[in-house]
Backbone of each chain as ProteinMPNN parsed JSONL, in Angstrom:
{"seq_chain_A": "MAKGSSETVLGKSVRIRGRISGEGDLVVQGSLEGDVVLRGDFTLDEGAEAQSTITANDVTVAGTLEGGIQAEGEVTVTASGKFRGDVRAAQVAIEDGAVFAGRLDAEFDLPAELTEGASKRR", "coords_chain_A": {"N_chain_A": [[20.85, 13.735, -11.043], [19.413, 12.607, -13.953], [17.685, 14.485, -16.455], [14.21, 14.044, -16.854], [14.221, 11.538, -15.741], [13.042, 9.895, -12.782], [12.832, 10.194, -9.208], [12.571, 7.79, -6.678], [11.536, 7.413, -3.417], [11.478, 5.305, -0.738], [10.199, 5.427, 2.28], [11.166, 5.262, 5.828], [9.234, 3.711, 7.227], [8.26, 2.033, 5.376], [7.437, -1.091, 4.056], [8.203, -3.548, 1.771], [7.176, -6.302, -0.055], [8.03, -7.94, -2.709], [8.49, -7.346, -6.222], [10.514, -4.873, -7.68], [10.709, -2.734, -10.384], [11.993, -0.767, -13.119], [12.574, 2.628, -14.229], [14.75, 5.211, -13.196], [15.991, 6.751, -10.151], [16.331, 5.005, -7.058], [15.66, 5.038, -3.637], [15.909, 3.297, -0.712], [14.674, 3.257, 2.489], [13.406, 1.801, 4.327], [12.216, -1.488, 4.714], [12.851, -4.246, 2.562], [11.908, -6.942, 0.605], [12.647, -8.775, -1.934], [13.294, -8.694, -5.471], [15.156, -6.216, -7.303], [15.128, -4.463, -10.257], [16.604, -2.088, -12.083], [16.87, 0.825, -14.087], [18.868, 2.983, -13.29], [20.098, 4.579, -10.281], [20.66, 2.802, -7.245], [20.023, 3.07, -3.808], [20.569, 1.965, -0.584], [19.65, 3.058, 2.371], [21.152, 4.026, 5.553], [20.228, 1.988, 8.25], [18.237, 0.771, 6.862], [16.871, -2.303, 5.557], [17.385, -5.084, 3.425], [16.493, -7.946, 1.552], [17.474, -9.0, -1.171], [18.099, -9.243, -4.697], [19.922, -6.993, -6.441], [19.785, -5.221, -9.367], [21.229, -2.715, -11.059], [22.346, 0.643, -11.934], [24.512, 2.489, -10.494], [25.214, 1.327, -7.202], [24.606, 1.84, -3.822], [25.297, 0.833, -0.609], [24.312, 1.417, 2.519], [22.917, 0.416, 4.49], [21.655, -2.761, 5.578], [22.19, -5.446, 3.547], [21.217, -8.428, 2.089], [21.873, -10.759, -0.265], [22.303, -10.151, -3.601], [24.31, -8.172, -5.872], [24.243, -6.632, -8.948], [25.833, -4.52, -10.878], [25.97, -1.89, -13.251], [27.599, 0.232, -13.034], [29.223, 1.656, -10.346], [29.736, 0.045, -7.215], [29.187, 0.783, -3.874], [29.96, 0.088, -0.59], [29.213, 1.486, 2.315], [30.619, 2.852, 5.411], [28.704, 2.259, 7.322], [27.455, 0.168, 6.196], [26.274, -3.186, 5.651], [26.889, -6.152, 4.067], [25.972, -9.167, 2.529], [26.636, -11.572, 0.258], [26.869, -11.895, -3.331], [28.763, -9.826, -5.491], [28.748, -8.21, -8.577], [30.309, -6.053, -10.589], [31.456, -3.049, -12.276], [33.064, -1.353, -10.853], [34.111, -1.426, -7.481], [33.735, -0.28, -4.2], [34.679, -0.572, -0.911], [34.098, 0.724, 2.116], [35.983, 1.746, 5.029], [35.106, 0.049, 7.947], [32.844, -1.082, 6.962], [30.836, -4.048, 6.604], [31.424, -6.991, 4.935], [30.579, -9.878, 3.322], [31.164, -12.281, 1.102], [31.282, -12.894, -2.46], [33.308, -11.257, -4.838], [33.178, -9.778, -7.889], [34.711, -8.014, -9.974], [34.763, -6.36, -12.973], [37.388, -5.479, -14.853], [40.051, -4.118, -16.835], [43.399, -5.058, -16.579], [45.979, -2.738, -15.669], [48.294, -1.567, -18.175], [51.029, -1.83, -17.499], [51.001, -3.852, -15.619], [50.026, -6.06, -17.033], [52.07, -6.298, -18.906], [54.231, -6.854, -17.225], [53.431, -9.324, -16.285], [53.557, -10.847, -18.59], [56.262, -10.756, -19.116], [57.296, -12.176, -17.026], [56.511, -14.707, -17.614]], "CA_chain_A": [[19.737, 12.996, -11.623], [19.206, 12.991, -15.343], [16.38, 15.084, -16.72], [13.248, 13.082, -17.354], [14.145, 10.383, -14.864], [12.369, 10.256, -11.542], [13.405, 9.588, -8.019], [11.634, 7.118, -5.809], [12.015, 7.253, -2.044], [10.621, 4.468, 0.089], [10.529, 5.908, 3.625], [11.564, 4.355, 6.922], [8.189, 2.789, 7.679], [7.746, 1.277, 4.221], [7.863, -2.483, 3.89], [7.776, -4.056, 0.465], [7.446, -7.701, -0.415], [7.699, -8.051, -4.129], [9.489, -7.005, -7.214], [10.52, -3.473, -8.103], [11.434, -2.577, -11.634], [11.712, 0.469, -13.819], [13.559, 3.633, -14.586], [14.862, 6.276, -12.21], [16.757, 6.395, -8.958], [15.524, 4.425, -5.976], [16.256, 5.091, -2.304], [15.137, 2.494, 0.229], [14.994, 3.574, 3.888], [12.679, 0.847, 5.155], [12.638, -2.864, 4.484], [12.536, -4.716, 1.219], [12.1, -8.369, 0.375], [12.309, -8.972, -3.339], [14.348, -8.258, -6.38], [15.074, -4.885, -7.882], [15.768, -4.296, -11.56], [16.473, -0.646, -12.199], [17.754, 1.642, -14.919], [19.081, 4.129, -12.421], [20.94, 4.262, -9.133], [19.965, 2.238, -6.092], [20.65, 3.38, -2.523], [19.963, 1.398, 0.622], [20.096, 3.992, 3.404], [21.515, 3.507, 6.863], [19.055, 1.55, 9.005], [17.345, 0.015, 5.987], [17.203, -3.719, 5.398], [16.87, -5.671, 2.193], [16.863, -9.291, 1.118], [17.176, -8.788, -2.584], [19.136, -9.145, -5.724], [19.793, -5.653, -6.996], [20.392, -4.957, -10.673], [21.074, -1.27, -11.223], [23.534, 1.322, -12.408], [25.341, 2.558, -9.291], [24.546, 0.797, -6.027], [25.214, 2.241, -2.56], [24.729, 0.089, 0.522], [24.633, 1.979, 3.831], [22.128, -0.401, 5.407], [21.977, -4.183, 5.583], [21.702, -6.105, 2.332], [21.52, -9.845, 1.935], [21.428, -11.135, -1.609], [23.313, -9.949, -4.624], [24.317, -6.901, -6.581], [24.799, -6.619, -10.292], [25.811, -3.096, -11.188], [26.628, -1.415, -14.463], [28.591, 1.217, -12.616], [30.005, 1.472, -9.14], [29.102, -0.42, -5.988], [29.839, 1.3, -2.674], [29.449, -0.333, 0.705], [29.724, 2.55, 3.186], [31.064, 2.437, 6.747], [27.573, 1.704, 8.08], [26.835, -0.879, 5.384], [26.549, -4.616, 5.874], [26.474, -6.853, 2.851], [26.265, -10.588, 2.426], [26.205, -12.044, -1.052], [27.814, -11.749, -4.438], [28.741, -8.556, -6.207], [29.34, -8.149, -9.902], [30.241, -4.639, -10.949], [32.636, -2.51, -12.933], [33.907, -0.787, -9.795], [33.585, -1.709, -6.153], [34.423, 0.392, -3.096], [34.222, -0.991, 0.414], [34.682, 1.698, 3.033], [36.453, 1.283, 6.337], [33.984, -0.132, 8.867], [31.786, -1.846, 6.307], [30.884, -5.501, 6.76], [31.237, -7.582, 3.615], [30.805, -11.314, 3.262], [30.692, -12.798, -0.182], [32.169, -12.953, -3.604], [33.446, -9.99, -5.518], [33.549, -10.004, -9.279], [34.81, -6.705, -10.602], [35.279, -6.495, -14.334], [38.231, -4.368, -15.301], [41.272, -4.512, -17.532], [44.594, -4.763, -15.797], [46.779, -1.685, -16.276], [49.254, -2.078, -19.156], [52.285, -2.234, -16.871], [50.795, -5.134, -14.936], [49.93, -7.131, -18.037], [53.423, -6.465, -19.457], [55.02, -7.535, -16.191], [53.01, -10.719, -16.224], [54.03, -11.565, -19.774], [57.724, -10.901, -18.989], [57.593, -13.224, -16.055], [56.238, -16.025, -18.191]], "C_chain_A": [[19.468, 13.512, -13.033], [17.8, 13.551, -15.535], [15.441, 14.022, -17.3], [13.158, 11.83, -16.501], [13.559, 10.836, -13.526], [13.075, 9.615, -10.369], [12.291, 8.985, -7.174], [12.268, 6.973, -4.436], [11.004, 6.405, -1.295], [11.035, 4.708, 1.533], [10.758, 4.802, 4.651], [10.505, 3.31, 7.274], [7.674, 1.899, 6.546], [8.326, -0.136, 4.198], [7.327, -2.97, 2.543], [8.149, -5.521, 0.334], [7.051, -7.831, -1.861], [8.821, -7.524, -4.977], [9.38, -5.528, -7.572], [11.302, -3.375, -9.4], [11.155, -1.205, -12.213], [12.9, 1.365, -13.997], [13.58, 4.709, -13.525], [15.641, 5.798, -11.005], [15.825, 5.921, -7.859], [16.298, 4.485, -4.674], [15.351, 4.299, -1.362], [15.613, 2.825, 1.64], [14.339, 2.579, 4.836], [13.167, -0.566, 4.914], [12.061, -3.388, 3.175], [12.869, -6.192, 1.12], [11.695, -8.615, -1.07], [13.321, -8.306, -4.237], [14.07, -6.877, -6.971], [15.805, -4.884, -9.216], [15.524, -2.852, -11.982], [17.389, -0.1, -13.277], [17.92, 2.955, -14.182], [19.928, 3.685, -11.247], [20.099, 3.754, -7.973], [20.735, 2.583, -4.824], [19.862, 2.718, -1.406], [20.512, 2.22, 1.781], [20.462, 3.282, 4.706], [20.244, 3.155, 7.633], [18.09, 0.724, 8.169], [17.826, -1.434, 5.858], [16.622, -4.248, 4.101], [17.378, -7.096, 2.024], [16.52, -9.336, -0.352], [18.396, -9.004, -3.45], [18.905, -7.823, -6.441], [20.502, -5.598, -8.351], [20.16, -3.482, -10.965], [22.336, -0.681, -11.811], [24.539, 1.426, -11.258], [24.546, 2.04, -8.102], [25.313, 1.233, -4.782], [24.511, 1.505, -1.426], [25.219, 0.736, 1.808], [23.853, 1.241, 4.911], [22.587, -1.847, 5.352], [21.35, -4.851, 4.364], [22.169, -7.55, 2.288], [21.016, -10.25, 0.56], [22.536, -10.961, -2.611], [23.211, -8.58, -5.249], [24.922, -7.124, -7.955], [24.692, -5.19, -10.782], [26.544, -2.808, -12.478], [27.8, -0.52, -14.077], [29.313, 0.796, -11.353], [29.147, 0.949, -7.994], [29.89, 0.15, -4.82], [29.167, 0.705, -1.449], [30.057, 0.643, 1.709], [30.079, 1.985, 4.561], [29.941, 1.793, 7.556], [26.962, 0.492, 7.366], [27.241, -2.283, 5.793], [26.036, -5.352, 4.655], [26.897, -8.312, 2.906], [25.744, -11.068, 1.082], [27.275, -11.813, -2.094], [27.641, -10.406, -5.136], [29.389, -8.73, -7.566], [29.183, -6.712, -10.382], [31.51, -4.221, -11.65], [33.61, -1.969, -11.897], [33.271, -1.09, -8.454], [34.41, -0.963, -5.12], [33.824, -0.098, -1.788], [34.905, -0.08, 1.419], [35.095, 1.043, 4.339], [35.258, 1.183, 7.288], [32.85, -0.944, 8.275], [31.959, -3.337, 6.6], [30.562, -6.111, 5.402], [31.543, -9.065, 3.683], [30.291, -11.811, 1.935], [31.74, -12.696, -1.262], [32.155, -11.605, -4.332], [33.927, -10.253, -6.93], [33.55, -8.65, -9.982], [35.444, -6.873, -11.974], [36.121, -5.282, -14.67], [39.446, -4.942, -16.023], [42.443, -4.157, -16.64], [45.345, -3.619, -16.471], [47.882, -2.293, -17.135], [50.524, -2.589, -18.489], [52.151, -3.586, -16.164], [50.731, -6.283, -15.943], [51.294, -7.386, -18.674], [54.302, -7.248, -18.505], [54.705, -9.012, -16.158], [53.568, -11.496, -17.424], [55.557, -11.75, -19.735], [58.084, -12.071, -18.086], [57.432, -14.615, -16.68], [57.389, -16.586, -19.008]], "O_chain_A": [[19.317, 14.713, -13.254], [16.854, 13.14, -14.863], [15.842, 13.21, -18.134], [12.144, 11.132, -16.525], [13.585, 12.021, -13.194], [13.809, 8.636, -10.51], [11.23, 9.578, -6.983], [13.386, 6.476, -4.303], [9.822, 6.743, -1.224], [12.092, 4.25, 1.966], [10.576, 3.613, 4.39], [10.834, 2.165, 7.583], [6.756, 1.103, 6.744], [9.535, -0.337, 4.307], [6.145, -2.814, 2.232], [9.287, -5.919, 0.58], [5.867, -7.832, -2.194], [9.938, -7.291, -4.514], [8.281, -5.001, -7.745], [12.423, -3.873, -9.5], [10.181, -0.553, -11.834], [14.056, 0.946, -13.93], [12.53, 5.083, -13.004], [15.917, 4.608, -10.85], [14.686, 6.373, -7.745], [17.446, 4.045, -4.6], [14.165, 4.6, -1.234], [16.796, 2.693, 1.955], [14.681, 2.524, 6.018], [14.37, -0.826, 4.908], [10.961, -3.03, 2.753], [13.954, -6.634, 1.497], [10.505, -8.656, -1.38], [14.104, -7.459, -3.805], [12.926, -6.445, -7.114], [16.973, -5.265, -9.289], [14.386, -2.444, -12.211], [18.548, -0.504, -13.378], [17.194, 3.918, -14.427], [20.419, 2.556, -11.213], [18.979, 4.211, -7.747], [21.953, 2.412, -4.766], [18.647, 2.888, -1.296], [21.685, 2.103, 2.135], [20.131, 2.116, 4.924], [19.294, 3.938, 7.662], [17.219, 0.048, 8.715], [19.007, -1.741, 6.023], [15.503, -3.902, 3.724], [18.534, -7.403, 2.315], [15.398, -9.674, -0.729], [19.541, -8.955, -3.001], [17.826, -7.573, -6.979], [21.691, -5.901, -8.448], [19.017, -3.049, -11.103], [23.278, -1.4, -12.145], [25.347, 0.516, -11.076], [23.343, 2.283, -8.002], [26.523, 1.024, -4.689], [23.287, 1.55, -1.303], [26.394, 0.626, 2.156], [24.102, 1.423, 6.103], [23.76, -2.129, 5.11], [20.133, -4.822, 4.18], [23.354, -7.848, 2.432], [19.832, -10.088, 0.265], [23.6, -11.566, -2.479], [22.179, -7.913, -5.173], [25.984, -7.732, -8.093], [23.599, -4.702, -11.069], [27.588, -3.391, -12.769], [28.849, -0.527, -14.721], [29.93, -0.267, -11.29], [27.996, 1.35, -7.822], [31.114, 0.023, -4.77], [27.951, 0.805, -1.288], [31.268, 0.636, 1.932], [29.869, 0.804, 4.838], [30.182, 0.901, 8.369], [26.044, -0.136, 7.893], [28.369, -2.539, 6.214], [24.882, -5.19, 4.26], [28.024, -8.642, 3.278], [24.548, -10.979, 0.803], [28.438, -11.566, -1.773], [26.526, -9.925, -5.339], [30.457, -9.332, -7.684], [28.068, -6.22, -10.558], [32.513, -4.934, -11.629], [34.825, -2.105, -12.04], [32.051, -1.023, -8.302], [35.64, -1.004, -5.154], [32.611, -0.045, -1.588], [36.128, -0.101, 1.563], [34.634, -0.039, 4.703], [34.485, 2.133, 7.416], [31.989, -1.439, 9.003], [33.07, -3.821, 6.814], [29.544, -5.782, 4.793], [32.646, -9.46, 4.062], [29.088, -11.762, 1.679], [32.918, -12.447, -1.005], [31.132, -10.926, -4.418], [34.966, -10.88, -7.136], [32.532, -8.204, -10.512], [36.521, -7.453, -12.112], [35.601, -4.17, -14.76], [39.81, -6.102, -15.836], [42.475, -3.091, -16.024], [45.357, -3.526, -17.698], [48.352, -3.397, -16.862], [51.043, -3.644, -18.854], [53.102, -4.367, -16.127], [51.314, -7.345, -15.724], [51.649, -8.531, -18.952], [55.016, -8.17, -18.899], [55.598, -9.849, -16.02], [53.994, -12.643, -17.293], [56.087, -12.741, -20.237], [59.019, -12.831, -18.336], [58.128, -15.563, -16.316], [57.285, -17.688, -19.547]]}, "seq_chain_B": "MASTVIGAGITIEGEVTTDDDVVVQGTIRGKLQAKEGLVVESGAVIEADVVAGPIRIAGQVTGNLTSSDRVDLANGARVIGNVKAARITIADGAQFKGNVDMDV", "coords_chain_B": {"N_chain_B": [[6.456, 17.57, 1.85], [5.83, 14.227, 1.104], [7.255, 11.393, 2.788], [7.556, 9.136, 1.369], [7.839, 8.463, -1.966], [6.785, 7.106, -4.91], [8.193, 6.917, -7.825], [7.606, 8.001, -11.284], [8.682, 6.235, -13.185], [8.733, 3.783, -12.037], [7.846, 0.431, -11.219], [6.097, -1.52, -8.952], [5.637, -4.753, -7.977], [3.826, -6.47, -5.881], [3.602, -6.434, -2.335], [2.955, -3.546, -0.569], [3.567, -1.826, 2.339], [3.032, 0.727, 4.72], [3.574, 3.202, 7.321], [3.449, 5.822, 6.903], [2.807, 8.812, 4.908], [2.079, 8.389, 1.426], [3.045, 8.993, -1.881], [2.104, 8.247, -5.089], [3.395, 7.971, -8.239], [4.065, 6.224, -10.105], [3.674, 2.765, -10.916], [1.753, 0.339, -9.22], [1.239, -2.99, -8.484], [-0.635, -5.34, -6.835], [-0.812, -5.124, -3.557], [-1.669, -2.497, -1.384], [-1.014, -0.753, 1.476], [-1.473, 1.82, 3.656], [-0.98, 3.774, 6.539], [-1.339, 6.457, 6.811], [-1.963, 9.282, 4.694], [-2.755, 8.839, 1.202], [-1.73, 9.609, -2.01], [-2.563, 9.391, -5.297], [-1.153, 10.178, -8.118], [-1.801, 11.925, -11.236], [-1.375, 9.941, -14.054], [-0.304, 7.856, -12.699], [-0.62, 4.333, -11.997], [-2.61, 2.037, -10.384], [-3.036, -1.226, -9.593], [-4.49, -2.742, -7.493], [-5.703, -3.694, -4.245], [-6.522, -1.237, -1.938], [-5.778, 0.096, 1.192], [-6.01, 2.773, 3.345], [-5.393, 5.981, 4.975], [-6.663, 9.205, 4.492], [-7.497, 9.354, 1.058], [-6.472, 10.395, -2.09], [-7.184, 10.535, -5.439], [-5.912, 10.929, -8.629], [-5.075, 9.555, -10.693], [-5.084, 6.3, -12.207], [-6.993, 3.658, -11.008], [-7.475, 0.287, -10.345], [-9.222, -1.68, -8.398], [-10.199, -2.245, -4.983], [-10.989, 0.427, -2.788], [-10.316, 1.355, 0.439], [-10.836, 3.543, 3.02], [-9.891, 5.062, 6.082], [-10.708, 7.518, 6.497], [-11.366, 9.616, 4.239], [-12.242, 9.664, 0.713], [-11.15, 11.128, -2.209], [-11.912, 11.666, -5.475], [-10.326, 13.015, -8.057], [-10.478, 15.308, -10.856], [-9.885, 13.654, -13.852], [-9.276, 11.271, -12.719], [-9.572, 7.692, -12.779], [-11.394, 5.193, -11.753], [-11.963, 1.867, -11.022], [-13.72, -0.123, -9.092], [-14.683, -0.877, -5.703], [-15.595, 1.529, -3.252], [-14.939, 2.263, 0.039], [-15.613, 4.338, 2.561], [-15.972, 7.006, 4.971], [-16.454, 9.491, 3.951], [-16.856, 10.783, 0.695], [-15.771, 12.293, -2.317], [-16.512, 12.999, -5.69], [-15.078, 14.371, -8.311], [-15.983, 16.591, -11.005], [-15.367, 15.223, -14.122], [-14.044, 13.038, -13.242], [-13.801, 9.5, -13.54], [-15.744, 6.761, -12.604], [-16.45, 3.516, -11.567], [-18.237, 1.364, -9.742], [-19.129, 0.335, -6.396], [-20.274, 2.352, -3.663], [-19.627, 2.511, -0.302], [-20.631, 3.996, 2.498], [-20.823, 3.358, 5.035], [-23.195, 3.695, 6.648]], "CA_chain_B": [[6.566, 16.454, 0.908], [5.712, 12.908, 1.738], [8.538, 10.706, 2.923], [7.635, 8.064, 0.379], [7.385, 8.802, -3.309], [7.074, 6.062, -5.883], [8.365, 7.735, -9.028], [6.84, 7.676, -12.485], [9.252, 5.139, -13.969], [8.902, 2.599, -11.193], [6.752, -0.529, -11.062], [6.242, -2.428, -7.817], [4.698, -5.87, -8.033], [3.888, -7.138, -4.589], [2.874, -5.877, -1.218], [3.579, -2.342, -0.024], [2.966, -1.448, 3.623], [3.739, 1.844, 5.326], [2.878, 3.969, 8.358], [3.529, 7.239, 6.537], [2.169, 9.258, 3.667], [2.649, 7.85, 0.193], [2.668, 9.598, -3.162], [2.396, 7.301, -6.164], [3.425, 8.504, -9.605], [4.366, 5.071, -10.95], [2.719, 1.655, -11.005], [1.775, -0.663, -8.144], [0.356, -4.138, -8.668], [-0.564, -6.218, -5.667], [-1.556, -4.698, -2.385], [-1.096, -1.265, -0.855], [-1.574, -0.447, 2.777], [-0.81, 2.979, 4.248], [-1.736, 4.247, 7.718], [-1.626, 7.882, 6.605], [-2.555, 9.676, 3.426], [-2.278, 8.293, -0.068], [-2.026, 10.421, -3.186], [-2.257, 8.727, -6.565], [-1.085, 11.306, -9.044], [-2.164, 11.728, -12.627], [-0.36, 9.136, -14.739], [-0.017, 6.67, -11.887], [-1.512, 3.194, -12.207], [-2.671, 1.122, -9.239], [-3.867, -2.41, -9.768], [-4.315, -3.311, -6.16], [-6.613, -3.276, -3.201], [-5.848, -0.169, -1.201], [-6.278, 0.481, 2.502], [-5.203, 3.928, 3.748], [-6.078, 7.109, 5.595], [-7.257, 9.962, 3.4], [-7.021, 8.925, -0.259], [-6.767, 11.312, -3.195], [-6.848, 9.853, -6.694], [-5.985, 11.656, -9.902], [-4.603, 8.58, -11.681], [-5.927, 5.176, -12.57], [-7.007, 2.622, -9.978], [-8.338, -0.872, -10.475], [-9.147, -2.363, -7.11], [-11.078, -1.684, -3.965], [-10.383, 1.457, -1.954], [-10.859, 1.45, 1.79], [-10.191, 4.635, 3.723], [-10.354, 5.31, 7.447], [-11.124, 8.911, 6.55], [-12.125, 10.076, 3.075], [-11.708, 9.384, -0.622], [-11.419, 12.178, -3.188], [-11.565, 11.336, -6.86], [-10.123, 14.294, -8.726], [-10.643, 15.367, -12.305], [-8.873, 12.826, -14.524], [-9.184, 9.972, -12.057], [-10.336, 6.612, -13.377], [-11.421, 4.189, -10.686], [-12.859, 0.722, -11.163], [-13.637, -0.864, -7.833], [-15.587, -0.413, -4.662], [-15.006, 2.5, -2.332], [-15.493, 2.226, 1.393], [-15.084, 5.472, 3.317], [-17.015, 7.791, 5.61], [-16.739, 10.631, 3.074], [-16.309, 10.63, -0.654], [-16.119, 13.282, -3.335], [-16.157, 12.636, -7.057], [-15.028, 15.638, -9.031], [-16.372, 16.624, -12.411], [-14.259, 14.749, -14.945], [-13.548, 11.761, -12.714], [-14.561, 8.335, -13.985], [-15.852, 5.837, -11.478], [-17.361, 2.396, -11.717], [-18.156, 0.526, -8.55], [-20.058, 0.644, -5.318], [-19.793, 3.203, -2.574], [-20.128, 2.116, 1.023], [-20.262, 5.042, 3.442], [-20.944, 2.774, 6.358], [-24.241, 4.375, 7.41]], "C_chain_B": [[6.538, 15.132, 1.664], [7.078, 12.228, 1.793], [8.682, 9.61, 1.881], [7.028, 8.509, -0.948], [7.764, 7.655, -4.23], [7.025, 6.724, -7.251], [7.704, 7.159, -10.271], [7.382, 6.458, -13.232], [9.227, 3.8, -13.266], [7.641, 1.74, -11.157], [7.05, -1.42, -9.863], [5.182, -3.506, -7.95], [4.812, -6.608, -6.726], [3.109, -6.359, -3.553], [3.63, -4.685, -0.655], [2.836, -1.964, 1.249], [3.74, -0.279, 4.201], [2.894, 2.528, 6.399], [2.81, 5.447, 8.003], [2.699, 7.565, 5.295], [2.859, 8.63, 2.458], [2.137, 8.665, -0.996], [3.067, 8.619, -4.257], [2.311, 8.02, -7.505], [3.629, 7.364, -10.598], [3.26, 4.034, -10.916], [2.875, 0.725, -9.808], [0.776, -1.75, -8.487], [0.486, -5.005, -7.445], [-1.457, -5.706, -4.565], [-0.879, -3.461, -1.816], [-1.805, -0.897, 0.438], [-0.786, 0.7, 3.393], [-1.637, 3.453, 5.434], [-2.163, 5.691, 7.526], [-2.168, 8.103, 5.192], [-1.925, 9.016, 2.218], [-2.692, 9.239, -1.186], [-1.607, 9.633, -4.417], [-2.312, 9.795, -7.639], [-1.511, 10.911, -10.454], [-1.033, 10.987, -13.339], [0.007, 7.881, -13.977], [-1.047, 5.576, -12.16], [-1.443, 2.278, -10.983], [-3.577, -0.03, -9.627], [-3.746, -3.187, -8.478], [-5.481, -2.906, -5.275], [-5.855, -2.322, -2.298], [-6.544, 0.051, 0.133], [-5.398, 1.629, 2.98], [-6.026, 4.895, 4.576], [-6.766, 7.886, 4.491], [-6.641, 9.595, 2.05], [-7.424, 9.974, -1.287], [-6.278, 10.683, -4.484], [-6.975, 10.829, -7.871], [-5.543, 10.733, -11.035], [-5.614, 7.468, -11.881], [-5.839, 4.104, -11.486], [-7.965, 1.512, -10.369], [-8.191, -1.671, -9.189], [-10.043, -1.664, -6.115], [-10.321, -0.683, -3.092], [-11.075, 1.481, -0.602], [-10.104, 2.539, 2.532], [-10.756, 4.771, 5.124], [-10.901, 6.727, 7.566], [-11.994, 9.275, 5.337], [-11.436, 9.683, 1.774], [-12.117, 10.533, -1.535], [-10.975, 11.71, -4.561], [-11.511, 12.639, -7.638], [-10.41, 14.175, -10.212], [-9.52, 14.565, -12.961], [-8.716, 11.459, -13.889], [-10.031, 8.942, -12.805], [-10.285, 5.463, -12.384], [-12.435, 3.109, -11.016], [-12.696, -0.112, -9.91], [-14.586, -0.258, -6.823], [-14.851, 0.534, -3.714], [-15.729, 2.403, -0.989], [-14.822, 3.333, 2.184], [-16.241, 6.242, 3.918], [-17.417, 8.966, 4.722], [-16.118, 10.369, 1.719], [-16.713, 11.827, -1.512], [-15.675, 12.738, -4.688], [-16.225, 13.913, -7.872], [-15.556, 15.473, -10.446], [-15.168, 16.184, -13.24], [-13.643, 13.467, -14.426], [-14.428, 10.637, -13.236], [-14.569, 7.319, -12.86], [-16.859, 4.74, -11.787], [-17.185, 1.503, -10.503], [-19.185, 0.95, -7.529], [-19.412, 1.567, -4.293], [-20.444, 2.722, -1.285], [-19.658, 3.162, 2.025], [-20.512, 4.613, 4.881], [-21.984, 3.496, 7.216], [-25.193, 3.376, 8.048]], "O_chain_B": [[7.151, 14.974, 2.72], [7.939, 12.465, 0.946], [9.794, 9.202, 1.548], [5.856, 8.88, -1.025], [8.933, 7.279, -4.316], [5.954, 7.046, -7.765], [7.299, 5.997, -10.305], [6.611, 5.724, -13.85], [9.652, 2.791, -13.829], [6.523, 2.25, -11.077], [8.129, -2.006, -9.77], [3.987, -3.218, -8.027], [5.799, -7.303, -6.488], [2.101, -5.717, -3.849], [4.806, -4.795, -0.306], [1.616, -1.8, 1.236], [4.971, -0.283, 4.182], [1.666, 2.446, 6.389], [2.188, 6.234, 8.716], [2.004, 6.72, 4.731], [4.064, 8.375, 2.472], [0.95, 8.979, -1.091], [4.224, 8.21, -4.344], [1.282, 8.599, -7.853], [3.392, 7.527, -11.794], [2.074, 4.364, -10.891], [3.99, 0.368, -9.429], [-0.393, -1.47, -8.749], [1.594, -5.371, -7.053], [-2.681, -5.829, -4.617], [0.349, -3.388, -1.771], [-3.026, -0.752, 0.483], [0.417, 0.581, 3.629], [-2.863, 3.527, 5.346], [-3.215, 6.107, 8.012], [-2.755, 7.205, 4.589], [-0.74, 8.681, 2.207], [-3.858, 9.62, -1.295], [-0.445, 9.254, -4.561], [-3.388, 10.257, -8.02], [-1.572, 9.732, -10.805], [0.132, 11.372, -13.232], [0.566, 6.944, -14.547], [-2.193, 5.857, -12.509], [-0.372, 1.808, -10.598], [-4.748, 0.17, -9.95], [-2.999, -4.16, -8.383], [-6.155, -1.907, -5.524], [-4.702, -2.563, -1.939], [-7.767, 0.177, 0.187], [-4.175, 1.493, 3.021], [-7.204, 4.661, 4.844], [-7.399, 7.281, 3.626], [-5.419, 9.532, 1.912], [-8.582, 10.388, -1.342], [-5.103, 10.339, -4.613], [-8.013, 11.462, -8.068], [-5.631, 11.099, -12.207], [-6.823, 7.661, -11.745], [-4.747, 3.693, -11.096], [-9.127, 1.765, -10.685], [-7.144, -2.266, -8.936], [-10.583, -0.594, -6.4], [-9.173, -0.912, -2.709], [-12.296, 1.614, -0.526], [-8.882, 2.476, 2.663], [-11.959, 4.614, 5.333], [-11.48, 7.099, 8.586], [-13.222, 9.24, 5.418], [-10.237, 9.41, 1.732], [-13.297, 10.871, -1.623], [-9.804, 11.399, -4.778], [-12.536, 13.287, -7.851], [-10.564, 13.078, -10.748], [-8.345, 14.773, -12.66], [-8.082, 10.577, -14.468], [-11.064, 9.272, -13.387], [-9.241, 4.837, -12.202], [-13.609, 3.389, -11.259], [-11.655, -0.732, -9.695], [-15.215, 0.768, -7.084], [-13.668, 0.366, -3.42], [-16.956, 2.454, -0.911], [-13.621, 3.284, 2.449], [-17.369, 6.147, 3.435], [-18.572, 9.391, 4.731], [-15.023, 9.819, 1.602], [-17.844, 12.308, -1.441], [-14.624, 12.111, -4.818], [-17.302, 14.466, -8.093], [-15.573, 14.377, -11.005], [-14.071, 16.717, -13.074], [-12.804, 12.866, -15.099], [-15.642, 10.792, -13.361], [-13.541, 7.047, -12.24], [-17.981, 5.011, -12.215], [-16.107, 0.955, -10.272], [-20.011, 1.826, -7.784], [-18.198, 1.565, -4.086], [-21.661, 2.555, -1.207], [-18.478, 3.23, 2.37], [-20.421, 5.412, 5.813], [-21.709, 3.867, 8.357], [-26.139, 3.772, 8.73]]}, "name": "protein", "num_of_chains": 2, "seq": "MAKGSSETVLGKSVRIRGRISGEGDLVVQGSLEGDVVLRGDFTLDEGAEAQSTITANDVTVAGTLEGGIQAEGEVTVTASGKFRGDVRAAQVAIEDGAVFAGRLDAEFDLPAELTEGASKRRMASTVIGAGITIEGEVTTDDDVVVQGTIRGKLQAKEGLVVESGAVIEADVVAGPIRIAGQVTGNLTSSDRVDLANGARVIGNVKAARITIADGAQFKGNVDMDV"}
């Protein structure tokens, strides 16, 4: 965690209906209905549920998320994670056991050898 | 440490409900309902009606406070709204505008 930024933990019994925005890392252990716009990392813990569009730096889904993810950094859906929706991120990791239904839009440049191979084939 | 901490950089606009303790360092607009204790730290901003167990305020609150136990307004607190609780303390240096209902 970067100095000066804060961490927010929303415990197991917390239910939020509304919009969350701001700076710092956010960990959701309860339930969330509403969009999140964050300059920081977002984590949906195991057992947590969210119906949200998440805009954040790194996003980790270990709970159940329905909605969308737009990440500056890496998106990880862990073995316990269930995700339904669209993901747009620089890097995406889906672990063995994770449930994923939706569209994946990872922005990256193809390695040089692949782009060369493609141009040779043409 | 409370299981729920709403950090200084965070703004929640909507309805927050919990059965546990809550510490607020950031901003909440809407509605806040906690079964256990609520601590609003210095620098925090609440623009919401609040229902909770014991409430301790050192930040800024605009809205009505209802506690099943007690309300403590600490030095530096700024509260505009009505307070309903069996016990209330207002520390030297706390600002308060509103009615107090101690249910007598």
